[in-house]
N, CA, C and O atoms as a CHARMM CRD file, in Angstrom:
* protein
*
  344
    1    1 UNK  N    118.93800  94.77400 135.41400 PROA 1      0.00000
    2    1 UNK  CA   117.99500  94.56400 134.32500 PROA 1      0.00000
    3    1 UNK  C    118.45200  95.40000 133.13000 PROA 1      0.00000
    4    1 UNK  O    118.92000  96.52900 133.27900 PROA 1      0.00000
    5    2 UNK  N    118.30800  94.83300 131.98000 PROA 2      0.00000
    6    2 UNK  CA   118.73500  95.45600 130.73300 PROA 2      0.00000
    7    2 UNK  C    117.49900  95.73300 129.89600 PROA 2      0.00000
    8    2 UNK  O    116.72200  94.82300 129.60600 PROA 2      0.00000
    9    3 UNK  N    117.31500  96.99600 129.50500 PROA 3      0.00000
   10    3 UNK  CA   116.18900  97.37400 128.64100 PROA 3      0.00000
   11    3 UNK  C    116.75200  97.81900 127.30600 PROA 3      0.00000
   12    3 UNK  O    117.59100  98.71700 127.23600 PROA 3      0.00000
   13    4 UNK  N    116.28000  97.18100 126.25400 PROA 4      0.00000
   14    4 UNK  CA   116.78500  97.48600 124.91900 PROA 4      0.00000
   15    4 UNK  C    115.63100  97.84600 124.00200 PROA 4      0.00000
   16    4 UNK  O    114.48500  97.45200 124.21700 PROA 4      0.00000
   17    5 UNK  N    115.97500  98.61800 122.95900 PROA 5      0.00000
   18    5 UNK  CA   114.98700  99.00000 121.96100 PROA 5      0.00000
   19    5 UNK  C    115.59600  98.83400 120.57500 PROA 5      0.00000
   20    5 UNK  O    116.81200  98.73400 120.41700 PROA 5      0.00000
   21    6 UNK  N    114.74100  98.81000 119.60400 PROA 6      0.00000
   22    6 UNK  CA   115.17400  98.84300 118.21500 PROA 6      0.00000
   23    6 UNK  C    116.10300  97.71100 117.82300 PROA 6      0.00000
   24    6 UNK  O    115.90700  96.55400 118.19300 PROA 6      0.00000
   25    7 UNK  N    117.13200  98.08700 117.05400 PROA 7      0.00000
   26    7 UNK  CA   118.05200  97.08600 116.52500 PROA 7      0.00000
   27    7 UNK  C    118.87100  96.39300 117.61000 PROA 7      0.00000
   28    7 UNK  O    119.23600  95.22900 117.44400 PROA 7      0.00000
   29    8 UNK  N    119.16700  97.07200 118.71200 PROA 8      0.00000
   30    8 UNK  CA   119.86800  96.38600 119.81000 PROA 8      0.00000
   31    8 UNK  C    119.00900  95.24400 120.33300 PROA 8      0.00000
   32    8 UNK  O    119.50600  94.13900 120.54900 PROA 8      0.00000
   33    9 UNK  N    117.72600  95.50300 120.53600 PROA 9      0.00000
   34    9 UNK  CA   116.81100  94.46700 121.02800 PROA 9      0.00000
   35    9 UNK  C    116.68800  93.33500 120.01300 PROA 9      0.00000
   36    9 UNK  O    116.70900  92.16000 120.37900 PROA 9      0.00000
   37   10 UNK  N    116.56200  93.69400 118.74000 PROA 10     0.00000
   38   10 UNK  CA   116.44800  92.69700 117.68500 PROA 10     0.00000
   39   10 UNK  C    117.69400  91.81400 117.63100 PROA 10     0.00000
   40   10 UNK  O    117.59100  90.59200 117.52600 PROA 10     0.00000
   41   11 UNK  N    118.87300  92.43800 117.70300 PROA 11     0.00000
   42   11 UNK  CA   120.13400  91.69800 117.64900 PROA 11     0.00000
   43   11 UNK  C    120.24500  90.73700 118.81600 PROA 11     0.00000
   44   11 UNK  O    120.59500  89.57000 118.63600 PROA 11     0.00000
   45   12 UNK  N    119.94700  91.22600 120.01600 PROA 12     0.00000
   46   12 UNK  CA   120.03300  90.35300 121.18500 PROA 12     0.00000
   47   12 UNK  C    119.03000  89.20900 121.08300 PROA 12     0.00000
   48   12 UNK  O    119.35400  88.07800 121.44600 PROA 12     0.00000
   49   13 UNK  N    117.83600  89.47500 120.60300 PROA 13     0.00000
   50   13 UNK  CA   116.84300  88.40500 120.43900 PROA 13     0.00000
   51   13 UNK  C    117.35100  87.33600 119.46800 PROA 13     0.00000
   52   13 UNK  O    117.17300  86.14200 119.70800 PROA 13     0.00000
   53   14 UNK  N    117.98100  87.76400 118.37900 PROA 14     0.00000
   54   14 UNK  CA   118.56300  86.80800 117.42100 PROA 14     0.00000
   55   14 UNK  C    119.64200  85.96100 118.09400 PROA 14     0.00000
   56   14 UNK  O    119.67500  84.74200 117.92800 PROA 14     0.00000
   57   15 UNK  N    120.50900  86.60400 118.84200 PROA 15     0.00000
   58   15 UNK  CA   121.59700  85.88100 119.51000 PROA 15     0.00000
   59   15 UNK  C    121.06700  84.92700 120.57200 PROA 15     0.00000
   60   15 UNK  O    121.57600  83.81600 120.71500 PROA 15     0.00000
   61   16 UNK  N    120.05800  85.34500 121.31200 PROA 16     0.00000
   62   16 UNK  CA   119.48200  84.48000 122.34700 PROA 16     0.00000
   63   16 UNK  C    118.76700  83.28200 121.73800 PROA 16     0.00000
   64   16 UNK  O    118.75700  82.20000 122.32500 PROA 16     0.00000
   65   17 UNK  N    118.17800  83.46500 120.58200 PROA 17     0.00000
   66   17 UNK  CA   117.44000  82.38200 119.93200 PROA 17     0.00000
   67   17 UNK  C    118.34800  81.24500 119.50100 PROA 17     0.00000
   68   17 UNK  O    117.98300  80.07800 119.64300 PROA 17     0.00000
   69   18 UNK  N    119.51800  81.56000 118.98000 PROA 18     0.00000
   70   18 UNK  CA   120.39400  80.51600 118.44400 PROA 18     0.00000
   71   18 UNK  C    121.44600  80.03100 119.43500 PROA 18     0.00000
   72   18 UNK  O    122.09100  79.01000 119.20100 PROA 18     0.00000
   73   19 UNK  N    121.62100  80.74300 120.52400 PROA 19     0.00000
   74   19 UNK  CA   122.57400  80.39900 121.59000 PROA 19     0.00000
   75   19 UNK  C    123.97300  80.08600 121.06100 PROA 19     0.00000
   76   19 UNK  O    124.57100  80.90100 120.35900 PROA 19     0.00000
   77   20 UNK  N    124.49600  78.89800 121.40000 PROA 20     0.00000
   78   20 UNK  CA   125.90300  78.58200 121.09400 PROA 20     0.00000
   79   20 UNK  C    126.18500  78.36200 119.61300 PROA 20     0.00000
   80   20 UNK  O    127.34800  78.35300 119.21000 PROA 20     0.00000
   81   21 UNK  N    125.16300  78.18500 118.80000 PROA 21     0.00000
   82   21 UNK  CA   125.37300  78.05600 117.34800 PROA 21     0.00000
   83   21 UNK  C    125.86200  79.38000 116.76400 PROA 21     0.00000
   84   21 UNK  O    126.64600  79.39700 115.81500 PROA 21     0.00000
   85   22 UNK  N    125.39600  80.47900 117.33400 PROA 22     0.00000
   86   22 UNK  CA   125.81000  81.78900 116.86200 PROA 22     0.00000
   87   22 UNK  C    125.07300  82.22500 115.60700 PROA 22     0.00000
   88   22 UNK  O    124.32400  81.45800 115.00200 PROA 22     0.00000
   89   23 UNK  N    125.30500  83.47400 115.23200 PROA 23     0.00000
   90   23 UNK  CA   124.62700  84.08200 114.08700 PROA 23     0.00000
   91   23 UNK  C    125.65500  84.57100 113.07700 PROA 23     0.00000
   92   23 UNK  O    126.65200  85.19900 113.43300 PROA 23     0.00000
   93   24 UNK  N    125.39300  84.27200 111.82200 PROA 24     0.00000
   94   24 UNK  CA   126.15000  84.84500 110.71200 PROA 24     0.00000
   95   24 UNK  C    125.22300  85.89000 110.09600 PROA 24     0.00000
   96   24 UNK  O    124.08000  85.56600 109.77400 PROA 24     0.00000
   97   25 UNK  N    125.67300  87.12300 109.92300 PROA 25     0.00000
   98   25 UNK  CA   124.78600  88.16300 109.39400 PROA 25     0.00000
   99   25 UNK  C    124.07900  87.79400 108.08600 PROA 25     0.00000
  100   25 UNK  O    122.99900  88.31700 107.81300 PROA 25     0.00000
  101   26 UNK  N    124.65300  86.91500 107.27800 PROA 26     0.00000
  102   26 UNK  CA   123.98800  86.49100 106.04800 PROA 26     0.00000
  103   26 UNK  C    122.69800  85.73700 106.37300 PROA 26     0.00000
  104   26 UNK  O    121.74800  85.78600 105.59200 PROA 26     0.00000
  105   27 UNK  N    122.64600  85.03900 107.51600 PROA 27     0.00000
  106   27 UNK  CA   121.45700  84.29200 107.91500 PROA 27     0.00000
  107   27 UNK  C    120.35900  85.20900 108.44500 PROA 27     0.00000
  108   27 UNK  O    119.17300  84.91600 108.29400 PROA 27     0.00000
  109   28 UNK  N    120.74900  86.30000 109.05500 PROA 28     0.00000
  110   28 UNK  CA   119.82100  87.28200 109.61200 PROA 28     0.00000
  111   28 UNK  C    120.23300  88.66000 109.09200 PROA 28     0.00000
  112   28 UNK  O    120.86000  89.42400 109.82600 PROA 28     0.00000
  113   29 UNK  N    119.90200  88.98800 107.86400 PROA 29     0.00000
  114   29 UNK  CA   120.41100  90.22800 107.27200 PROA 29     0.00000
  115   29 UNK  C    119.99000  91.49000 108.02100 PROA 29     0.00000
  116   29 UNK  O    118.83800  91.65100 108.42200 PROA 29     0.00000
  117   30 UNK  N    120.94700  92.35500 108.19000 PROA 30     0.00000
  118   30 UNK  CA   120.75300  93.68600 108.77100 PROA 30     0.00000
  119   30 UNK  C    121.95300  94.51300 108.32900 PROA 30     0.00000
  120   30 UNK  O    123.04000  93.96600 108.14500 PROA 30     0.00000
  121   31 UNK  N    121.77900  95.79600 108.15800 PROA 31     0.00000
  122   31 UNK  CA   122.86300  96.59600 107.58400 PROA 31     0.00000
  123   31 UNK  C    124.09200  96.79200 108.46200 PROA 31     0.00000
  124   31 UNK  O    125.18000  97.01700 107.93200 PROA 31     0.00000
  125   32 UNK  N    123.95900  96.71600 109.78100 PROA 32     0.00000
  126   32 UNK  CA   125.10200  97.07800 110.62000 PROA 32     0.00000
  127   32 UNK  C    125.28200  96.13000 111.80700 PROA 32     0.00000
  128   32 UNK  O    125.37500  96.58400 112.94700 PROA 32     0.00000
  129   33 UNK  N    125.33200  94.84700 111.55800 PROA 33     0.00000
  130   33 UNK  CA   125.48200  93.86700 112.63200 PROA 33     0.00000
  131   33 UNK  C    126.62800  94.21200 113.57000 PROA 33     0.00000
  132   33 UNK  O    126.46300  94.17700 114.78900 PROA 33     0.00000
  133   34 UNK  N    127.78400  94.54500 113.01400 PROA 34     0.00000
  134   34 UNK  CA   128.94200  94.80400 113.87400 PROA 34     0.00000
  135   34 UNK  C    128.68100  95.97500 114.81500 PROA 34     0.00000
  136   34 UNK  O    129.13900  95.95400 115.95800 PROA 34     0.00000
  137   35 UNK  N    127.96600  96.98400 114.36700 PROA 35     0.00000
  138   35 UNK  CA   127.64800  98.12900 115.22500 PROA 35     0.00000
  139   35 UNK  C    126.68400  97.72000 116.33700 PROA 35     0.00000
  140   35 UNK  O    126.84100  98.15100 117.47900 PROA 35     0.00000
  141   36 UNK  N    125.69400  96.89700 116.01300 PROA 36     0.00000
  142   36 UNK  CA   124.73800  96.45000 117.03500 PROA 36     0.00000
  143   36 UNK  C    125.43800  95.59100 118.08000 PROA 36     0.00000
  144   36 UNK  O    125.18400  95.73300 119.27600 PROA 36     0.00000
  145   37 UNK  N    126.31700  94.70300 117.63400 PROA 37     0.00000
  146   37 UNK  CA   127.06800  93.86200 118.56700 PROA 37     0.00000
  147   37 UNK  C    127.98000  94.72700 119.43300 PROA 37     0.00000
  148   37 UNK  O    128.10100  94.49500 120.63600 PROA 37     0.00000
  149   38 UNK  N    128.61700  95.71700 118.82800 PROA 38     0.00000
  150   38 UNK  CA   129.48100  96.62600 119.57600 PROA 38     0.00000
  151   38 UNK  C    128.69100  97.33600 120.68500 PROA 38     0.00000
  152   38 UNK  O    129.17200  97.45000 121.81300 PROA 38     0.00000
  153   39 UNK  N    127.49700  97.80500 120.36900 PROA 39     0.00000
  154   39 UNK  CA   126.64700  98.47400 121.37500 PROA 39     0.00000
  155   39 UNK  C    126.30300  97.53500 122.52000 PROA 39     0.00000
  156   39 UNK  O    126.32200  97.93500 123.68400 PROA 39     0.00000
  157   40 UNK  N    125.99000  96.28700 122.19000 PROA 40     0.00000
  158   40 UNK  CA   125.66600  95.31800 123.24300 PROA 40     0.00000
  159   40 UNK  C    126.88200  95.01300 124.10400 PROA 40     0.00000
  160   40 UNK  O    126.75500  94.85100 125.31800 PROA 40     0.00000
  161   41 UNK  N    128.05300  94.93400 123.49600 PROA 41     0.00000
  162   41 UNK  CA   129.28300  94.72100 124.26300 PROA 41     0.00000
  163   41 UNK  C    129.53300  95.88600 125.21200 PROA 41     0.00000
  164   41 UNK  O    129.96400  95.67600 126.34600 PROA 41     0.00000
  165   42 UNK  N    129.27000  97.10800 124.76500 PROA 42     0.00000
  166   42 UNK  CA   129.44500  98.28000 125.62700 PROA 42     0.00000
  167   42 UNK  C    128.51200  98.23000 126.82600 PROA 42     0.00000
  168   42 UNK  O    128.80200  98.83700 127.85700 PROA 42     0.00000
  169   43 UNK  N    127.40200  97.51900 126.71100 PROA 43     0.00000
  170   43 UNK  CA   126.46800  97.35000 127.82800 PROA 43     0.00000
  171   43 UNK  C    126.89700  96.21400 128.76100 PROA 43     0.00000
  172   43 UNK  O    126.23000  95.94000 129.75800 PROA 43     0.00000
  173   44 UNK  N    128.01100  95.55600 128.43300 PROA 44     0.00000
  174   44 UNK  CA   128.55500  94.53000 129.30700 PROA 44     0.00000
  175   44 UNK  C    128.30500  93.09700 128.89200 PROA 44     0.00000
  176   44 UNK  O    128.69000  92.17900 129.61500 PROA 44     0.00000
  177   45 UNK  N    127.67200  92.87500 127.74800 PROA 45     0.00000
  178   45 UNK  CA   127.41500  91.51200 127.30100 PROA 45     0.00000
  179   45 UNK  C    128.66400  90.92200 126.65800 PROA 45     0.00000
  180   45 UNK  O    129.41700  91.61900 125.97900 PROA 45     0.00000
  181   46 UNK  N    128.87000  89.63900 126.88000 PROA 46     0.00000
  182   46 UNK  CA   130.01600  88.94300 126.29300 PROA 46     0.00000
  183   46 UNK  C    129.55900  88.27400 125.00300 PROA 46     0.00000
  184   46 UNK  O    128.77500  87.32500 125.01600 PROA 46     0.00000
  185   47 UNK  N    130.06800  88.79100 123.89300 PROA 47     0.00000
  186   47 UNK  CA   129.72600  88.27300 122.56800 PROA 47     0.00000
  187   47 UNK  C    131.03000  88.06700 121.81600 PROA 47     0.00000
  188   47 UNK  O    131.77500  89.01600 121.57300 PROA 47     0.00000
  189   48 UNK  N    131.30100  86.81600 121.44700 PROA 48     0.00000
  190   48 UNK  CA   132.50400  86.49300 120.68100 PROA 48     0.00000
  191   48 UNK  C    132.23900  86.66000 119.19400 PROA 48     0.00000
  192   48 UNK  O    131.11200  86.50100 118.72600 PROA 48     0.00000
  193   49 UNK  N    133.29000  86.98200 118.46400 PROA 49     0.00000
  194   49 UNK  CA   133.25400  86.97400 117.00700 PROA 49     0.00000
  195   49 UNK  C    134.24500  85.93000 116.53500 PROA 49     0.00000
  196   49 UNK  O    135.44500  86.05100 116.78100 PROA 49     0.00000
  197   50 UNK  N    133.75400  84.91400 115.86500 PROA 50     0.00000
  198   50 UNK  CA   134.58000  83.84600 115.32900 PROA 50     0.00000
  199   50 UNK  C    134.70900  84.07600 113.83100 PROA 50     0.00000
  200   50 UNK  O    133.70000  84.14000 113.12900 PROA 50     0.00000
  201   51 UNK  N    135.92600  84.20100 113.33400 PROA 51     0.00000
  202   51 UNK  CA   136.14200  84.34300 111.89100 PROA 51     0.00000
  203   51 UNK  C    136.10500  82.97900 111.23000 PROA 51     0.00000
  204   51 UNK  O    136.82400  82.06200 111.62700 PROA 51     0.00000
  205   52 UNK  N    135.25600  82.85400 110.21400 PROA 52     0.00000
  206   52 UNK  CA   135.11300  81.59400 109.48500 PROA 52     0.00000
  207   52 UNK  C    135.35800  81.84100 108.00600 PROA 52     0.00000
  208   52 UNK  O    134.90500  82.85000 107.46400 PROA 52     0.00000
  209   53 UNK  N    136.07300  80.92800 107.34200 PROA 53     0.00000
  210   53 UNK  CA   136.30500  81.09100 105.90100 PROA 53     0.00000
  211   53 UNK  C    135.05400  80.74100 105.09800 PROA 53     0.00000
  212   53 UNK  O    134.24200  79.92000 105.52400 PROA 53     0.00000
  213   54 UNK  N    134.91000  81.36100 103.95700 PROA 54     0.00000
  214   54 UNK  CA   133.85300  80.98800 103.01700 PROA 54     0.00000
  215   54 UNK  C    134.40000  81.07700 101.59400 PROA 54     0.00000
  216   54 UNK  O    135.28600  81.87600 101.28900 PROA 54     0.00000
  217   55 UNK  N    133.84400  80.23500 100.74500 PROA 55     0.00000
  218   55 UNK  CA   134.29700  80.16000  99.35300 PROA 55     0.00000
  219   55 UNK  C    133.38400  81.00900  98.48200 PROA 55     0.00000
  220   55 UNK  O    132.55700  81.77000  98.98500 PROA 55     0.00000
  221   56 UNK  N    133.54200  80.87300  97.19200 PROA 56     0.00000
  222   56 UNK  CA   132.69200  81.58300  96.25100 PROA 56     0.00000
  223   56 UNK  C    133.44600  82.68700  95.54900 PROA 56     0.00000
  224   56 UNK  O    134.65000  82.85000  95.75200 PROA 56     0.00000
  225   57 UNK  N    132.74600  83.44900  94.72300 PROA 57     0.00000
  226   57 UNK  CA   133.40600  84.50100  93.94800 PROA 57     0.00000
  227   57 UNK  C    134.00000  85.59700  94.82600 PROA 57     0.00000
  228   57 UNK  O    134.94100  86.27300  94.40900 PROA 57     0.00000
  229   58 UNK  N    133.47500  85.78400  96.02400 PROA 58     0.00000
  230   58 UNK  CA   134.00400  86.78100  96.96100 PROA 58     0.00000
  231   58 UNK  C    134.50900  86.06700  98.20600 PROA 58     0.00000
  232   58 UNK  O    134.13500  86.41200  99.32700 PROA 58     0.00000
  233   59 UNK  N    135.36300  85.06800  97.99900 PROA 59     0.00000
  234   59 UNK  CA   135.83400  84.25500  99.12100 PROA 59     0.00000
  235   59 UNK  C    136.61200  85.11200 100.11500 PROA 59     0.00000
  236   59 UNK  O    137.17400  86.15300  99.77600 PROA 59     0.00000
  237   60 UNK  N    136.61800  84.63800 101.32800 PROA 60     0.00000
  238   60 UNK  CA   137.29300  85.35000 102.41000 PROA 60     0.00000
  239   60 UNK  C    136.81800  84.79500 103.73700 PROA 60     0.00000
  240   60 UNK  O    136.70200  83.58200 103.90600 PROA 60     0.00000
  241   61 UNK  N    136.54400  85.68100 104.67500 PROA 61     0.00000
  242   61 UNK  CA   136.02500  85.24400 105.96600 PROA 61     0.00000
  243   61 UNK  C    134.78400  86.06000 106.31900 PROA 61     0.00000
  244   61 UNK  O    134.57900  87.16800 105.82300 PROA 61     0.00000
  245   62 UNK  N    133.97600  85.48400 107.18100 PROA 62     0.00000
  246   62 UNK  CA   132.84000  86.20000 107.73400 PROA 62     0.00000
  247   62 UNK  C    132.83700  85.96000 109.23900 PROA 62     0.00000
  248   62 UNK  O    133.44300  85.00200 109.71800 PROA 62     0.00000
  249   63 UNK  N    132.17000  86.81300 109.97100 PROA 63     0.00000
  250   63 UNK  CA   132.11500  86.67300 111.42100 PROA 63     0.00000
  251   63 UNK  C    130.86100  85.94300 111.85500 PROA 63     0.00000
  252   63 UNK  O    129.78100  86.14200 111.29900 PROA 63     0.00000
  253   64 UNK  N    131.02300  85.09100 112.86000 PROA 64     0.00000
  254   64 UNK  CA   129.88700  84.43500 113.51200 PROA 64     0.00000
  255   64 UNK  C    129.85300  84.99100 114.93300 PROA 64     0.00000
  256   64 UNK  O    130.83100  84.87100 115.67000 PROA 64     0.00000
  257   65 UNK  N    128.74000  85.59500 115.31700 PROA 65     0.00000
  258   65 UNK  CA   128.59400  86.19100 116.63900 PROA 65     0.00000
  259   65 UNK  C    127.94100  85.19200 117.58000 PROA 65     0.00000
  260   65 UNK  O    126.90100  84.61000 117.26800 PROA 65     0.00000
  261   66 UNK  N    128.57200  85.00000 118.74900 PROA 66     0.00000
  262   66 UNK  CA   128.06900  84.03700 119.72600 PROA 66     0.00000
  263   66 UNK  C    127.93500  84.73200 121.07700 PROA 66     0.00000
  264   66 UNK  O    128.90700  85.26900 121.60800 PROA 66     0.00000
  265   67 UNK  N    126.72800  84.71500 121.62200 PROA 67     0.00000
  266   67 UNK  CA   126.44600  85.31000 122.92900 PROA 67     0.00000
  267   67 UNK  C    126.85600  84.33800 124.03300 PROA 67     0.00000
  268   67 UNK  O    126.44900  83.17600 124.02300 PROA 67     0.00000
  269   68 UNK  N    127.65900  84.81200 124.98300 PROA 68     0.00000
  270   68 UNK  CA   128.08700  83.96800 126.10100 PROA 68     0.00000
  271   68 UNK  C    127.48500  84.40800 127.42700 PROA 68     0.00000
  272   68 UNK  O    127.58400  83.67300 128.41000 PROA 68     0.00000
  273   69 UNK  N    126.87500  85.56600 127.48600 PROA 69     0.00000
  274   69 UNK  CA   126.25500  86.04300 128.71300 PROA 69     0.00000
  275   69 UNK  C    124.92200  85.33300 128.89100 PROA 69     0.00000
  276   69 UNK  O    124.06400  85.39900 128.01000 PROA 69     0.00000
  277   70 UNK  N    124.73500  84.64600 130.03300 PROA 70     0.00000
  278   70 UNK  CA   123.44000  83.99400 130.24800 PROA 70     0.00000
  279   70 UNK  C    122.36400  85.04600 130.53100 PROA 70     0.00000
  280   70 UNK  O    122.51400  85.87100 131.43300 PROA 70     0.00000
  281   71 UNK  N    121.29800  85.00900 129.76500 PROA 71     0.00000
  282   71 UNK  CA   120.20800  85.98100 129.90400 PROA 71     0.00000
  283   71 UNK  C    118.86800  85.28000 129.81100 PROA 71     0.00000
  284   71 UNK  O    118.74700  84.17600 129.28000 PROA 71     0.00000
  285   72 UNK  N    117.85900  85.96600 130.35000 PROA 72     0.00000
  286   72 UNK  CA   116.48100  85.49300 130.23900 PROA 72     0.00000
  287   72 UNK  C    115.61100  86.70800 129.96200 PROA 72     0.00000
  288   72 UNK  O    115.68900  87.70500 130.68100 PROA 72     0.00000
  289   73 UNK  N    114.79000  86.63600 128.93700 PROA 73     0.00000
  290   73 UNK  CA   113.88500  87.74200 128.60300 PROA 73     0.00000
  291   73 UNK  C    112.71500  87.72800 129.58100 PROA 73     0.00000
  292   73 UNK  O    112.02200  86.72000 129.71800 PROA 73     0.00000
  293   74 UNK  N    112.50300  88.84900 130.25500 PROA 74     0.00000
  294   74 UNK  CA   111.37800  88.96200 131.18400 PROA 74     0.00000
  295   74 UNK  C    110.11600  89.41500 130.46200 PROA 74     0.00000
  296   74 UNK  O    109.00600  88.98800 130.78200 PROA 74     0.00000
  297   75 UNK  N    110.31400  90.28800 129.48200 PROA 75     0.00000
  298   75 UNK  CA   109.17000  90.80000 128.74000 PROA 75     0.00000
  299   75 UNK  C    109.64600  91.29100 127.38200 PROA 75     0.00000
  300   75 UNK  O    110.69800  91.92100 127.26700 PROA 75     0.00000
  301   76 UNK  N    108.86800  90.99800 126.37000 PROA 76     0.00000
  302   76 UNK  CA   109.15600  91.47200 125.02700 PROA 76     0.00000
  303   76 UNK  C    107.92300  92.19900 124.51800 PROA 76     0.00000
  304   76 UNK  O    106.81400  91.66600 124.56100 PROA 76     0.00000
  305   77 UNK  N    108.12300  93.42100 124.03600 PROA 77     0.00000
  306   77 UNK  CA   107.01600  94.20600 123.49500 PROA 77     0.00000
  307   77 UNK  C    107.40800  94.62600 122.07700 PROA 77     0.00000
  308   77 UNK  O    108.43100  95.27700 121.86500 PROA 77     0.00000
  309   78 UNK  N    106.57800  94.24100 121.12200 PROA 78     0.00000
  310   78 UNK  CA   106.85900  94.60900 119.73500 PROA 78     0.00000
  311   78 UNK  C    106.39000  96.04200 119.48200 PROA 78     0.00000
  312   78 UNK  O    105.58400  96.58900 120.23500 PROA 78     0.00000
  313   79 UNK  N    106.90500  96.63100 118.41900 PROA 79     0.00000
  314   79 UNK  CA   106.47700  97.97900 118.05700 PROA 79     0.00000
  315   79 UNK  C    104.98600  98.02400 117.78200 PROA 79     0.00000
  316   79 UNK  O    104.31400  98.99400 118.13000 PROA 79     0.00000
  317   80 UNK  N    104.46900  96.97200 117.15700 PROA 80     0.00000
  318   80 UNK  CA   103.02300  96.90700 116.86600 PROA 80     0.00000
  319   80 UNK  C    102.20700  96.89400 118.15700 PROA 80     0.00000
  320   80 UNK  O    101.20500  97.60000 118.26700 PROA 80     0.00000
  321   81 UNK  N    102.63400  96.09600 119.13000 PROA 81     0.00000
  322   81 UNK  CA   101.92500  96.05000 120.42100 PROA 81     0.00000
  323   81 UNK  C    101.94700  97.41600 121.10500 PROA 81     0.00000
  324   81 UNK  O    100.95700  97.83400 121.70600 PROA 81     0.00000
  325   82 UNK  N    103.07500  98.09900 121.00700 PROA 82     0.00000
  326   82 UNK  CA   103.20900  99.41500 121.62100 PROA 82     0.00000
  327   82 UNK  C    102.27100 100.41500 120.95700 PROA 82     0.00000
  328   82 UNK  O    101.64100 101.22200 121.64000 PROA 82     0.00000
  329   83 UNK  N    102.17200 100.36800 119.61400 PROA 83     0.00000
  330   83 UNK  CA   101.25900 101.28000 118.89200 PROA 83     0.00000
  331   83 UNK  C     99.81100 101.01800 119.27200 PROA 83     0.00000
  332   83 UNK  O     99.03400 101.95600 119.45600 PROA 83     0.00000
  333   84 UNK  N     99.44400  99.74300 119.39200 PROA 84     0.00000
  334   84 UNK  CA    98.06900  99.39800 119.72100 PROA 84     0.00000
  335   84 UNK  C     97.69100  99.81900 121.14000 PROA 84     0.00000
  336   84 UNK  O     96.53200 100.14100 121.40300 PROA 84     0.00000
  337   85 UNK  N     98.65300  99.81700 122.04400 PROA 85     0.00000
  338   85 UNK  CA    98.40100 100.17900 123.43100 PROA 85     0.00000
  339   85 UNK  C     98.24900 101.69500 123.60600 PROA 85     0.00000
  340   85 UNK  O     97.64900 102.15900 124.57500 PROA 85     0.00000
  341   86 UNK  N     98.79400 102.45000 122.66600 PROA 86     0.00000
  342   86 UNK  CA    98.75900 103.92600 122.80300 PROA 86     0.00000
  343   86 UNK  C     97.42300 104.52300 122.46100 PROA 86     0.00000
  344   86 UNK  O     97.25500 105.74000 122.53200 PROA 86     0.00000
């Protein structure tokens, strides 16, 4: 069983929601996506990073993160729920 908190939990929830479509940090803004993904990988989760080109004034590539580890959430507790229970 894997217990996560904070941004690790948020990142995994985002990845689980979109499944094989993957997440581009521009779609789900957060300051340190790569760090959150790195932490989840250290916990043993398989998450690919696919480099995709993009155009525009700052053209280049961006990463799309795709979760490959099959998971099922047993329980989710929000910070608000935790505060109310205390």
